[in-house]
N, C-alpha and C positions, 0 to 999 in steps of 0.2 A: 473789625473796627466797630466802634460804636458812635452814635450821633452825639452832637454837642449842645445844640441850642434848646433852651427851655425858658419859660416865663410864666408868671402868674400862679394861681392856686388851682387845685384840681376841680373844685366846684365851679369856679369861674370858667374853666375850660369846658366843662360839661354844658354850662349854660350857653357859652358862646357857640358850641357845636350845634346846639338846637337852633340858635338864631341863624347860623350860617347855612344850615342844611338846605333850606329852600334855594338860597343863592347858588349853592354848589349844584343842585339839580338843574337850575337854569343854565349854569355854565356847561354842564354835560350835554344839554340839549341845544346849545348854540345860541342861547339868548344873551341879552346884555349888550353893553356898548362895544362896538367893533370899530369905532372910528379912530381910536388912538392905537399907537404901536403898529404892528404888522399883522395882527390877527391872532386870535386865541390859539395857543399851542402850536404856533407856526414854526418854531425853532426845534421841534421835536425830532424831525427827520430830514430837515433841509436847512440851508444857509439863509438867514434872514438879513436883508439889507446889505448885500455884498458891496464892498468898496475897498479902494486902495489908498485913500487919502492918509497922509501922515501928519502927526501933530496933535496937540492938545493933551489934556490930563484925563486919564481914565480913572474914575472915582469909585472905589470900592467902599463898602461900609459893612460892619459886622458887629455882632454882640460877643463874639468869641475870638480872642487872639489865638494865634497858632500855639500849639503845645510847645513847639520850638521851631525856629527858622533855620536851625542846623539840619542839613539834609540827612545826617545820620540819626538824629534823635526824634524826628517828627513821625507821628502815626495818625494825623488827621488828614482825611482825604482832600479837604479844600486846601490845606497847606501844600500837599503834594502837587496839586494842580497849579497853585501860585508859584511854587518853587521853580517851575520851568522858565520863569522870567529871568532868573539869575543862575540857574544851574542846568547843566547838560549831562546826558548819559550816553553810553555807547549806542544804545537803541532807545527809542521812545515811541509814543503812540502817534498814529496818523492824525492829521488835522482834518478830519472828515466827520460828518454827522452820524449819529446813531451807532449801530453795530460796527460799521466800517472804522470808526474811531478807536475801537479796541484792538485793531491790528497793529503790528509793530512795523517800524521803519528805521533805517539807520539815522543816527544823530552825530555823535562824535566819531563813530566808526564810518569807514568809507562804504561798507556794505553790511549785510546781516551776518557776516562771519562765516568761517568754515568749520563744520562739525566733523569730527573723526573719532576713531577708537570706540566705535559702538555708542556714540553719544556722550562720551566722557571727556572729550577734549574740544574746546571752543577756541578758535584763533581769530582775533580781530586786528585789522590795520586801521590806524587813525587817519582821518581825512586831513588834507592840507589846510593851512590857514587858521587853525583853531587856536585861540589865545585867551589868556587871563585878562583881567581888567587893566593890568599894567603893561600889556602888550607881549609878555613872555609866552612862548608856546606852551600849550597843554600837552603833557607827555604821558606815555603809558604808565610811567611810575606814579604820576599824579592820580591816575585812575586807580591803580593798585592801592596806593596809600589811602585814598578816600574810602575804598571798600574795607581795608584793614581796620578802620576806626570802629567798625561794628564789633570788633573783639574787645574794645575798651569799655565794657559794660559797667565797670565800677565808676567811670567818669561820664560816659555818654549813653546812659540808659534811656529807654523809652521808645526807641524806634524798632522797626522790623529787623529780624536777624536771620532771614532765610538764607542769605549767602553764607553767613557764618556756619549755620547748621549743615548746609550742603557741602561746602568746601572743607570744613574741618569738623566732621561729626564726632570725633573723639576729644575735641577741645584741647588740642596740643599746642596751638599757637597762643602766646600770652597777650597779643595785641601790641600795637605800635608803641605805646607808652612804656611798656615793659620789655620791648624787643631789644636784645643786647647786640644785634648786628649793627654795623657801622652806619648803614643807611636807613635803618628802621623798617626795612622792607623784607622781613624774613619769612613771610607766609609762603610756604613751599608750593601751595596749590595754584598760585598765580605767578607766571613768569613774564619778565619784560626784557626780552633779548636785545631790544633797541628802543629808541624813543617813540617809534611809531607802531610797535607790535606788542600785543598783550595776549597771553595764552592762559586759559583756565583749564586745570586738570581736576576733574571731579572724581572722587573715590567711587561714586556710583552715578550712573546716568540719571538725569532728571530733565524730561522734555520741556518743563516749564522754566528752565534756567534763563532763557532770554527774557521772559516776563520779569524775573527777579532783577535782571540787569537794567530794566526800564524804571525801576523804583528809584526815587531820589537818594536812597541810602547807597546807591551805586555811583553817585556823582563823584567826580574828581575833587580832591582837596589838596592844596599845595602845602607841603610840610612847613615851610617858613611862614605861612599865614595861618596855621592852625593854632587858635587860642584855646583849644580844648573845650572846657565847659562854658566858655564865654563866646564860642564861635557863632552861636545862634543870634547874638546881638549885632553882629556885622559880618556875615559870610562874605567870602571873597568870590567875585563873580566870574563864571565861565560863560554866561549868557548875554543877551542883548541889553540887560539892565543891571544896575548895581545899587547897593544901598546908599541912600543919601542921609536918611535919618530914621531912627526907630525909638519910640518911647513905649515900652511894653504896656499893653492894655489901653493905650491912648491913640497912637498913630504910627504909620509906617509910610515911607516915601522911597520910591525907586526912580532913578534917573537913567538916561541913556549911558550905556557903556560904550564909549567912543572907540574902544579897541576891538569891539565885536565887528565881524565882517559878514555882511549878508551872503556873500558868495560861499562862505564856509558853513552855512547853516541852512539846510533844506526845509526846516520845520518852522522856524519863527520869522514872522514878517516885521515885528516890532513897529507897529503903526503909531501908538501914542508916544509923545515925548516923555511923559511922566506917568507913573502909576502910583496912585495914593490910596491909603486905607485909613479910615476913621473908625474907631471902636466906640460902640454905645453900650451903656449899662442896661438900657431898657429896650426890649424888642418893639414895643409899640412906637416909641420915639423913632427908632430906626425905620420902621415901615412908613411912617408919616413923611420922613425926609426922602425916602426912595420915591414915594408916590408924588411928592412935590417937585421932583426933578433935581434935588440937590446932590444926589448920588446916582450912580448908574446901575449897580447891581450888588447883591448880597454876597460878600466874601464867603460866608459859611455855606451857601447853597443848601439851606435847610428850609426855605419856604417862608411865606408870610405868616404872621401870627393870626389868630382868629379875627381880631379887630381889623388888621390890615387887609385880610381877605375880603371882609364885608365891603370896605371902601373900594378896593381894586375891582372886585367883580361887578359892582354897580356902575363905576365910572370909567374904568380903564382896563376892561377885559382884554383888549387887544395887546396889552403889554404883558400878558401872563402866559406862561407855559406850565404844563402839567406833567412833568416827567416822572419816571420811576426813580426813586432815590438809590436803588441798588440794595436796600436793606430788606431782609425778611424779619418781621417782628413776630415774636413767638414766646411760648412758655416751655421751659425745659423741666424734666422730671428727674431730679437726682436719685439715683438708684441706691444710695446709702441711707436714704430716709424712707422708712417703711410707711405705707405698704407699696411704695413705688419701685421696689425691687421685683414686683410682680407685674408682668406686662398687661395682665387683664385689668388691674387697677389703673394703669396708665391709659388703657383704651377706654375705660369708663369715663375718665375726664374728657378725653377727646370727643367721644360720642355724646356726652351730656352737655357740652358747651354750646351756647347759642352763638354761632359764628357770625350771623348778621348783626347781633348786638355788639359783639366784639369789634366788628368793622365800624359800626356807628360810633362807638366809644373812641375810636382812633381818628375820627373825622369824616367818615363816610367814604364813598368810592373815589371822590376827587382829591380830598385833602388827606385821606387815610390810605387809600389803595384798594386793590381788588382783594377779595378773600383769599388767603393763602391756603393751598390744598396740599402742598408738599414743601420740602425744605430747600429746594434748589432755585435760586432767584431767576427770574425771566431773562436777566442779562448775562447768564453764564452758559457757555456751550454745553449741550446735553440736557438742558431744561425741557420739560414738557408742559410747563405752565399749568393752567387749570385743567388741561386734558388728563393729567394724572391726579385723580381725586379719590384715593383709596377709602376714605371715610365719608364720602359724599358731602363734604363741608361746604361746597359752593353749589351743591345740587339739592337732592331730595331732603338732606338732613341739615340744611343751612341754619335752621333754628334749633338744631340738636335733635337727638333721637333718644328720648327718655327710656323707652322700652329696651332698646339695644344696650344702653348704658347700664341699666339694672341687671341685664343678663351678664354683662362683664363683671359687675360687682359680685354676683353670685359665684362666677368662675374664679374670682380672686379671693374668695372666702370672706367677703365683706358685704353680705346681702343687705344689711341695714345701713350701709355707708360707713364713713369714717371721718375723723378730724384731721386737718392738715393746715399748713401755713403757706400763704403766698408771699414771697419776698419781692418787694418792688422798691425802686429808687425814689427817695422823697423829693428829688429835684427834677422829676419827670412827670408833670401833671397828666399827660396823656397815658402814661403807664399806670398811674394810680386809677384813672378812669377805667382802663382796661381791666385792672384787677377787680374793681367793683362789679363790672359786668360779669366777669367769670365767676366771682363769688355768688352772685345772684342766680346764675343758671345752674351752678353745681348744687345749690340748695334743693333744687327740684328732684335730684336723685339721691339725696340723703348725705351728701358730702358737705361737712361744715368747714369751710375754708376761712380762716382768719387772715387778715392782711397785716403784714409787718412792713412799715415804711422805714427802710434803713438809709443811712447817710450815703447818698449817691456819689460823693467824692471819694468814698472809701470802698468802692466796688470790689477791687482786686483782693482786698483783705477780708471781705465779708462773704459775698457769694462766690468769690474766687478762691476761697479756702474750703475744700471738701470737709475738713474737720469741723469748721465753724458751721457749715451748712447742716451737717448731721447734728451738731449740738443744739442748734436753733430749731431743728425740725422743719427746715424749709423744703417741703415736698414739691413746691411749684416755684420756679424762678422765672420772672418776666424779664426779657431782654430783647436784643436785636443784633443783627450782624450783617456786614457787607463785605464783599470780596476785597482782599488786599490786591489781587490782580485777577483778571476775568477768566478764572478756571475753577473747576471743582476743588482743586488743590488749594488755590488762593482763597477760596471761600470756606470749604468744609473740613480741611485737614485739622486745623486747630480745634474744631468743634467735635469731631467724630473719631479721630484716630487715637487709639489708646496710648500711643507714645507721647501724646501731647497733654496728658493729664498731669497737672502740677499741684504742688502743695499750697502755693500762693500764686495768684494771678492766673488761675485756671479758668478756661472758658468752655471746656468740655464739661459743662454743668451736669449733664446727664450721666457722666462717668461711663461712657460707652466703651466697653472692652469686647468688641466683636471681631474675632479673628478674620472673618470673611471681609469686613469693611477694611481692616488694616491691609489685607492682601490685595484688595482692589485698588487701594491708594498706591501700593508698591507697584502694581502692574501698570497703573496710569502713569506713574513717574518714568517708567522704563519705555513706554510706548511712544514712538515718534509720529505715528499717523493721526492726524487731527480727527478724522471720522471715527476711528476706533476709540480715541480718547473721549469723545462725546458719548459714545455708547457706554463706556465704563462709568462715566459721570452719572448717566441715567441709572445704571445698576446700583451705584452707591446710594443715590437718592432713594431708590426703592427699598434698599435694605434698611436704611435709616427709618423710613416711614413704617415698614413692616414691624420694626421693633418698638414702635409707639413711644419713642424717646422724647418727642416734641409735639406740641400743639401749635402749628403755625397760625398766626392771626391774619396778617396782610402782607402782600407785596407792596411795600410802602410807596406812595406817591406824594407829591407836594406841589404847591402853587408858587412858582418862581417868577420874580420880577425882572424885566429887562427894560432899560431906558430906551426911549425912542431915538436917541442920538447915537446909539451903538451901531456899528457895522460888523459884519461877519459873525453873526450870532447863531450858534447851533449847540444842541446837546450832544455830548459824546458819552458812549457807554464806558469809556476808559475811566471817567471820573464821575459819571452819573450826575452831571451838571453841565453848565456852559464851559466850553473849551476856552480858558482864559487867554492863552497866548495868541489866539487868532483875532481877538477883539480889536476894533479900531473905533474911530469917532468920525461922524460926518463933519466935513470941513466947515460947514455953515452953522454948526451948533456948538 
C-alpha cells in the first residue's frame, strides 16, 4: 500500500520543516501545552477517555476520498478501517491498543474455525443473529459470493486479490459475473453445505489465510444487492451502520442500521448515532477546522500538515499522538538499470547516503520517523528494528561513510562514480525533498544523480513498468510501503518474491529474483508456528538487506489529531491509526 495525502510545493515543505524542527524537538522532550486533550501521545498504547455513552455525530474530515467504498475494490488502509462500520468478516482484528490490536478474533464466525488437512482446509460456522440491513439473515453463501467478486477483475479491479491467488492459483474460475452455474457460486475451493457452514479448501497451505479473511475484500455481499461497478456508491450493510448519503469527493454519512443486533457482534459497540465525513481540497483548511473543534479526527490518518503541526504543537499538544504509520520509506535499485545490476554499486549508494539528512528531509524524528536500518517495519512480527543495522545507518555512519562508499565503487568497476536518475512522484513534496537530500550526498562520492519528477497519478505505468524504468534509466526509485496485513508475507511478498514481478503495476522495483528469498516465503506460508514464522521473517529481512536492493529512509511516524470530545481512543497496529469502530463521544459535548 502507498500513502495518499500530499499538499503544497516541495520548497515550501522544506522551509516548513525547518520552522517546525524546533517545535518537534520540544514535543519530543515533553514541552508545550499539555492542558488540552489527554496528554501528548497518550493513545499510543492505552485507551484514552474510556466511556460507554451512546449518541451524537462522530465527525471525520479528510482530503482524500476512499479509492472505493466497495469492500472488494478498496486498497486504502483508512478505507479498510472505516469499512468495519458497515461490513463484517468471518474474523477481524481485536479492539485493543497497540500490538494486541493486530491479533484476530471471531466476527461473523462463532469461533476462529477448525483447521485440518495439514493446514489446507478451514471450516467456519456462522454465529446466530447476524443480519443484513433489511433484516434477512447473512448466510454462508453471501460470504462465498462476496469473496468470489475478487475474480471479477474486469469489472471490480483495484482491491487485493490474495484470496483469489491462494484459492485459485491457476485462474480456473471465471468469476461470478461469468459463472454459468445457476446460483453463480461455482468456485470449487469454497463449499457451503448449509446456511451456517463455510469450508475453504486451499490447494496449498498458507498460515496467513485467516489474515486474508480479515480483509474487507472477504466481506459478504448479497447477490440481489450487488450493483457491480456501482456498488461502492451504496454498499448494502452487514454492520451497525448503513449508508444514508454519499457525494464522491464531498461528503459521506452513515446512520444506524436498526436491524443490527449488539448480541450478534462481539466487536462493535456502535456508540455514535451518526458517522459523517467531510472532504476538503486543502490540507491546511482541514487542519484548521480540526484544531478549531469543528471535526473530530482525520479520516485519512496521515497526520497534520507542517502548518497545522506548528499550531497544534504550540497550543494543543495534549490532543496529539505520534504513532508509527506502518510505512517504511525507501529507495529501490532496479537491477535492469546499469550499474545497479552490480551489488557493489548498490552498496555504494547505501553507504554514501547521509541518513540523518534524509530523515530531516522527511520531517525529522517526530514527523518523519526513526532512521530505517532494514526493510521490515517495527509493526511486523520478526522485526528487529534498529537493532539490525548492517550498514550502520543509525549508528557510526548516520551521516554516510564516504571512504567505504568509494571502496564499493572501486569494487563495482566505477572508481570515478557514475550518472543515474532518481525517479520521484511529483505530487509528493516530501519525496522530492528526500530525492534532493540523496542527490546532494551522492555528489560527495562522484555519483551524479539527476531527479525526474514523474506524474504521481500514473505510478503503476511509469515506475511499475520494468520496461519503462529501463528505458528511462531510473536507477533509483523512491517510494514507501505498508503491510496489507501484519506479517512478512503481507508486507514483503509483493516487494521481494520473484513470482510477483509484473509487466505493469509492478512493486518489486528492485526486480529481486533470489531463489533463497522465494523459498523462505514458501516455507513461511507452510509454517503454522508463530515463533518459527517470526524467525523466518527475520531471515527474509536479512537476505534482502544483504543483497543491498534497498536504501531504507525511515520507519515513518506522523502527528495525529484527536478531538477532546472523543471516547475510547487508541492506536491499533492493525491499521496503524485510531481504531475507528471503538470511538464514541462524551455525552456532554
